[in-house]
C-alpha positions in Angstrom: -14.9 46.7 9.3 -16.6 44.2 12.4 -17.4 41.2 11.3 -20.2 40.9 14.2 -22.3 43.4 10.8 -21.0 40.8 8.3 -23.1 38.3 10.7 -26.1 40.7 10.8 -26.1 41.4 7.4 -26.1 37.9 6.2 -28.8 36.8 8.7 -31.0 39.5 6.8 -30.1 38.2 3.4 -31.0 35.0 4.2 -34.4 36.0 6.4 -35.7 37.1 2.9 -35.0 33.6 1.5 -36.9 32.3 4.5 -34.0 30.5 5.7 -33.4 30.9 9.6 -30.8 30.8 11.6 -31.2 27.7 14.8 -31.0 30.2 18.3 -28.8 33.1 18.3 -25.0 33.7 16.2 -22.1 33.3 18.2 -19.9 35.6 18.6 -16.3 33.4 20.4 -13.3 35.5 20.9 -9.9 33.2 21.3 -6.6 33.5 22.2 -6.3 37.4 23.8 -2.5 37.0 23.0 -2.6 35.8 19.2 -0.1 38.3 17.3 -2.8 38.9 14.2 -5.9 39.4 15.4 -8.5 41.7 15.8 -9.0 43.4 19.3 -11.2 41.3 21.2 -9.5 38.5 18.7 -13.3 37.4 17.6 -14.8 35.0 15.4 -18.7 34.9 14.8 -21.2 31.6 13.4 -24.7 30.4 12.9 -26.6 27.1 12.6 -29.1 26.0 9.9 -30.8 23.0 9.3 -31.9 22.0 5.5 -33.4 20.1 3.7 -33.1 21.8 -0.1 -29.4 21.3 -1.2 -30.5 24.5 -3.4 -30.6 26.4 -0.2 -27.1 25.0 0.8 -26.0 26.5 -2.2 -27.9 29.9 -1.9 -26.4 30.2 2.1 -22.8 29.5 0.8 -23.4 32.2 -2.2 -24.9 35.0 0.3 -22.1 34.4 2.7 -19.0 34.3 0.9 -20.4 37.1 -1.8 -21.2 39.9 1.1 -17.1 39.0 2.9 -15.6 39.8 -0.9 -18.5 42.8 -0.8 -17.7 44.0 2.7 -14.0 43.4 3.8 -11.8 45.5 3.8 -8.6 44.4 1.8 -6.3 46.8 1.3 -5.3 46.2 5.6 -2.1 44.3 5.6 -3.8 42.2 7.9 -7.2 41.8 6.7 -7.4 37.8 5.9 -10.8 36.4 6.4 -11.7 32.4 6.7 -14.8 31.1 5.6 -15.6 27.7 6.7 -19.3 25.3 5.6 -19.6 22.1 7.8 -22.2 20.1 7.8 -23.1 17.6 10.5 -22.3 16.7 14.0 -19.7 18.2 16.2 -17.5 15.8 17.2 -14.9 15.5 20.4 -12.0 16.4 18.6 -13.4 19.9 16.8 -14.4 20.6 20.3 -10.9 20.0 21.4 -9.0 22.5 18.4 -11.4 25.0 19.7 -10.6 24.9 23.5 -7.3 25.1 21.8 -7.5 27.8 20.5 -8.5 29.8 23.5 -5.7 28.6 25.0 -3.0 28.7 22.6 -1.4 29.6 19.2 -2.6 28.0 15.8 -1.4 28.3 12.5 -2.8 28.8 8.9 -2.1 25.7 7.8 -2.6 23.3 11.2 -6.5 24.5 10.7 -5.8 24.3 7.2 -5.1 21.1 7.9 -8.2 20.6 10.2 -10.6 21.7 8.2 -9.8 19.4 5.2 -9.7 16.8 7.4 -13.0 16.9 9.4 -14.6 17.5 5.2 -14.8 21.2 6.2 -15.6 23.3 3.1 -12.9 26.9 3.6 -12.9 29.7 2.3 -9.5 31.7 2.3 -9.7 35.5 1.1 -6.2 36.4 1.1 -3.8 34.7 4.0 -7.0 33.0 5.1 -5.9 33.4 8.6 -9.8 33.7 9.8 -10.3 30.1 9.0 -8.8 29.5 12.6 -11.4 31.1 14.1 -14.3 30.1 12.1 -14.0 26.2 13.0 -13.5 26.7 16.3 -16.7 28.9 16.5 -18.2 26.0 14.7 -17.2 23.9 17.3 -16.9 25.6 20.4 -18.8 23.7 23.4 -20.0 26.5 25.9 -20.2 25.9 29.4 -20.5 29.1 30.3 -22.8 31.3 28.0 -23.5 35.6 28.0 -24.7 37.6 25.4 -24.4 40.5 23.6 -26.7 43.4 21.9 -24.7 45.3 19.5 -26.5 47.9 17.8 -25.7 49.2 14.2 -25.1 52.9 12.3 -26.8 53.6 9.8 -24.6 53.4 6.5 -24.0 57.2 6.2 -22.8 57.8 10.1 -19.9 55.1 10.2 -17.1 57.6 10.7 -18.7 60.1 12.3 -19.0 61.2 16.6 -21.4 58.6 18.2 -24.9 61.0 19.2 -25.9 58.9 22.3 -27.5 59.8 26.1 -24.9 59.5 28.6 -27.7 59.8 30.9 -30.0 57.5 29.7 -26.9 54.6 29.9 -26.7 55.4 33.4 -30.2 55.0 34.2 -30.1 51.5 32.4 -26.6 50.6 34.1 -29.1 51.0 37.4 -32.0 49.6 36.5 -30.5 46.3 34.2 -27.0 45.8 36.4 -25.9 43.3 37.6 -27.8 40.9 35.0 -26.2 43.1 32.6 -22.5 44.7 33.3 -20.1 45.9 32.0 -22.0 49.1 31.5 -19.9 52.0 33.0 -16.0 52.0 33.8 -16.3 53.2 37.4 -13.3 54.3 37.8 -13.5 57.1 35.1 -16.9 57.2 35.9 -17.8 57.7 31.8 -20.8 54.6 29.7 -18.3 52.2 28.4 -20.9 50.6 25.8 -19.6 52.8 23.2 -16.5 52.4 21.0 -13.2 54.5 20.5 -13.1 53.5 16.8 -14.8 53.9 13.8 -16.3 50.7 12.9 -20.3 50.4 12.3 -21.1 50.3 15.9 -23.3 52.1 17.7 -23.1 50.6 21.2 -22.9 47.2 22.9 -24.4 45.3 25.8 -23.1 42.0 27.7 -25.7 40.1 29.5 -26.6 37.2 31.4 -29.3 37.0 29.5 -31.0 38.3 26.0 -34.1 39.0 28.2 -31.7 41.4 30.0 -29.8 42.5 27.1 -33.4 43.5 25.2 -34.3 45.4 27.9 -31.2 47.3 28.3 -31.5 48.1 24.9 -34.3 49.7 25.1 -33.6 51.7 27.6 -30.6 53.3 25.8 -31.0 56.2 24.0 -30.1 57.3 20.9 -29.7 60.8 18.7 -29.4 58.6 15.6 -30.8 56.4 13.7 -30.3 52.6 14.9 -30.1 50.7 10.8 -30.4 47.3 13.1 -29.5 45.4 16.6 -28.2 41.5 16.8 -28.4 39.6 19.7 -25.0 37.1 19.5 -24.6 34.3 22.2 -20.5 34.2 23.3 -18.1 32.7 25.5 -16.9 36.8 26.7 -16.8 37.4 30.1 -16.6 33.5 31.4 -12.7 33.2 31.6 -13.2 30.1 29.7 -9.2 31.1 28.5 -8.0 30.5 32.1 -6.3 27.6 33.1 -6.2 25.7 36.3 -3.9 23.8 38.1 -0.8 24.9 36.3 2.0 25.7 38.4 4.2 28.6 37.8 6.8 26.2 36.1 4.6 25.0 33.7 3.8 28.0 32.2 3.7 28.6 29.0 4.3 32.2 27.0 1.2 33.0 25.9 -0.9 30.6 28.0 -4.0 32.2 30.8 -3.6 30.7 34.3 -5.9 30.7 37.1 -3.0 30.0 40.5 -2.2 29.6 43.9 1.0 32.1 45.1 2.7 33.9 47.6 4.3 37.7 46.8 8.3 36.9 47.1 8.5 40.5 45.8 7.4 43.7 47.7 6.2 45.9 44.0 7.5 48.7 42.5 6.9 51.0 39.5 9.1 51.0 36.6 9.2 53.9 33.5 6.0 54.8 32.1 3.5 53.7 35.1 4.1 50.3 35.0 3.6 47.6 38.8 5.8 44.9 39.2 6.3 42.0 41.6 7.3 38.6 41.8 5.8 35.6 43.2 5.8 32.3 44.0 4.4 28.7 44.8 7.3 26.2 45.3 7.8 25.4 41.5 9.1 28.6 40.3 8.5 31.9 40.5 7.4 34.3 38.1 7.3 38.4 37.3 3.8 39.8 37.3 2.6 43.0 35.7 -0.2 45.4 36.5 0.5 48.3 33.3 -0.5 51.9 33.0 -3.8 51.5 31.6 -5.5 49.4 34.9 -5.5 52.9 36.0 -6.2 52.5 40.1 -5.8 48.4 40.2 -2.0 49.4 40.5 -3.2 51.1 43.7 -4.2 48.4 45.5 -1.2 46.1 43.7 1.6 48.3 45.6 -0.4 47.5 48.9 0.6 44.2 48.3 3.6 43.1 50.6 6.2 40.2 50.6 4.2 37.1 52.6 0.6 37.9 51.0 -1.2 35.0 49.9 -2.6 35.9 46.4 -5.2 33.4 43.8 -4.2 35.5 39.9 -5.4 34.9 37.1 -4.1 36.3 34.0 -2.1 35.7 30.8 1.6 35.5 30.3 3.3 37.3 27.6 5.9 37.1 25.4 8.2 38.4 27.9 6.9 36.0 30.1 5.7 38.8 32.1 2.0 37.6 33.9 -0.5 40.0 33.1 -2.6 40.4 36.3 -6.7 40.4 35.3 -7.4 39.9 38.4 -6.6 38.4 42.3 -7.9 37.4 44.8 -6.0 38.3 47.9 -6.5 34.9 50.1 -4.1 36.2 53.2 -2.9 39.1 54.1 1.1 38.9 55.6 1.4 40.5 58.6 4.3 43.1 58.9 6.3 44.4 61.7 8.0 48.0 61.9 11.9 47.2 64.5 11.7 50.8 67.2 13.8 52.0 69.2 12.3 51.7 72.6 10.1 53.7 74.9 12.2 55.4 77.9 9.7 55.1 81.8 9.2 58.9 81.3 8.0 58.3 77.6 10.5 59.8 75.8 11.5 57.6 72.7 15.1 56.3 73.0 18.1 56.4 71.2 21.3 54.0 70.3 24.2 55.1 73.0 26.4 53.0 70.3 27.3 50.3 68.4 26.2 47.4 71.0 25.4 49.7 73.8 22.0 49.2 74.6 19.8 52.7 74.4 19.9 55.7 76.5 17.1 58.4 76.6 17.9 61.8 75.5 15.4 63.4 78.5 16.3 62.1 81.6 20.0 59.6 80.7 18.2 56.7 81.7 20.2 53.7 80.0 19.4 50.1 78.9 21.9 47.6 78.1 19.9 45.8 75.2 20.8 46.5 72.1 17.6 44.5 70.3 14.7 47.1 69.1 11.3 46.9 70.2 9.1 44.9 67.1 6.2 46.6 66.3 3.4 45.0 64.2 1.9 47.6 61.5 -1.8 47.3 60.3 -2.5 47.2 57.8 -6.4 48.7 57.4 -5.7 50.3 53.7 -6.3 46.8 51.8 -8.8 43.9 53.0 -9.2 40.1 52.2 -10.9 39.9 48.7 -11.5 40.3 45.1 -9.6 42.5 43.7 -9.8 43.1 39.2 -9.3 45.9 36.6 -11.5 48.6 34.9 -13.5 48.2 33.0 -11.7 50.1 30.1 -9.3 47.8 30.7 -10.8 44.4 30.8 -10.2 41.4 28.7 -12.9 40.6 26.1 -12.9 37.4 28.4 -12.2 38.0 31.5 -15.2 37.1 33.8 -15.9 40.6 35.8 -16.4 40.1 39.6 -19.9 40.0 39.7 -20.3 37.5 37.5 -18.4 35.5 40.5 -20.2 37.1 43.2 -23.4 36.5 41.6 -22.8 32.7 40.9 -24.5 33.5 36.8 -21.7 31.0 35.6 -22.9 28.5 38.0 -26.7 29.1 37.1 -25.8 29.2 33.4 -24.7 25.5 34.4 -27.4 24.2 37.0 -29.7 25.5 33.8 -28.4 23.6 31.2 -27.7 20.5 33.0 -31.7 20.5 33.5 -32.3 20.5 30.2 
């Protein structure tokens, strides 16, 4: 199933009763390291302003009836939760939401918090979904992107999607970088199409509602679109990244941005994963570029001891940092040590331990046994940003294009004026 699809169904049913949500529904991504989660660990919310108590009761009935109708309860990890909250969002609620992205909450803690703020909670089976539902209501968006999700006709769900790939590449040419994540340039294929048999036909992500709507108008489909919905979201904002945390203080399941120096050259292990170590004075940590990051690993392999980096990534349960992107701030100077060249132009050979060098051609000798230090050019890697390909990118990870175009800063500037 798909929670965004369910939300779209609910909103459409509310509109039939002349109940219109305020603004866009919200798709909020939480801690990517949560053990029990959907792939993107998302939760949905929307806001309505009402005067009639009967409308409140009607909304609750419509929401709960549709959860019971559409949720696939036979799935072991399907444990939906619904939260209804009336009133202003408090600082305590905003703090809960922020930490739901940084940390891992238990169902019991979420239930206690819901009771504390006076929210009405409804748990299906274990009801794990209440953890994210509270956060989706409460999160303060300091940066914001939008996703337009187009949905399939019910009879087509589970069959092969019929999208015109050429139109997707055309859409990307026209709307990028106002939209992004449309194309996986590493593998050269359209990335807006899900790989699962869910109700979503495609999803387009962008900086504004107008951008995703324009992109939607360009994409061509060989099957009828049942509906579409635009969501306000914290996707691709780096909201999960904590700054100012030293390596020695990093915790498992936490995500961080930090400056460091490479302390051990990269090496491959079985499975195609690449590992290396970094340090910052407080400690060291092993970093990994896993096999699904494909060509990103080739860049990682070119790092050398002494390189100065800014790394963005998350620490898994093995206390290994999974790299999302990094910036090479300064390349280390590396050297090779070679035998000297004779006056005749021939490379000399060792004359024996501590006996200097001799020329195999003209037999010239020198007493010093010290090799010549030669700087090795590093033209195969440049200072700057590097990121994993679209297919391997976390929902919350901010693409480099949003950093380079200042899209996040434009958002904050516009909202400061409001």
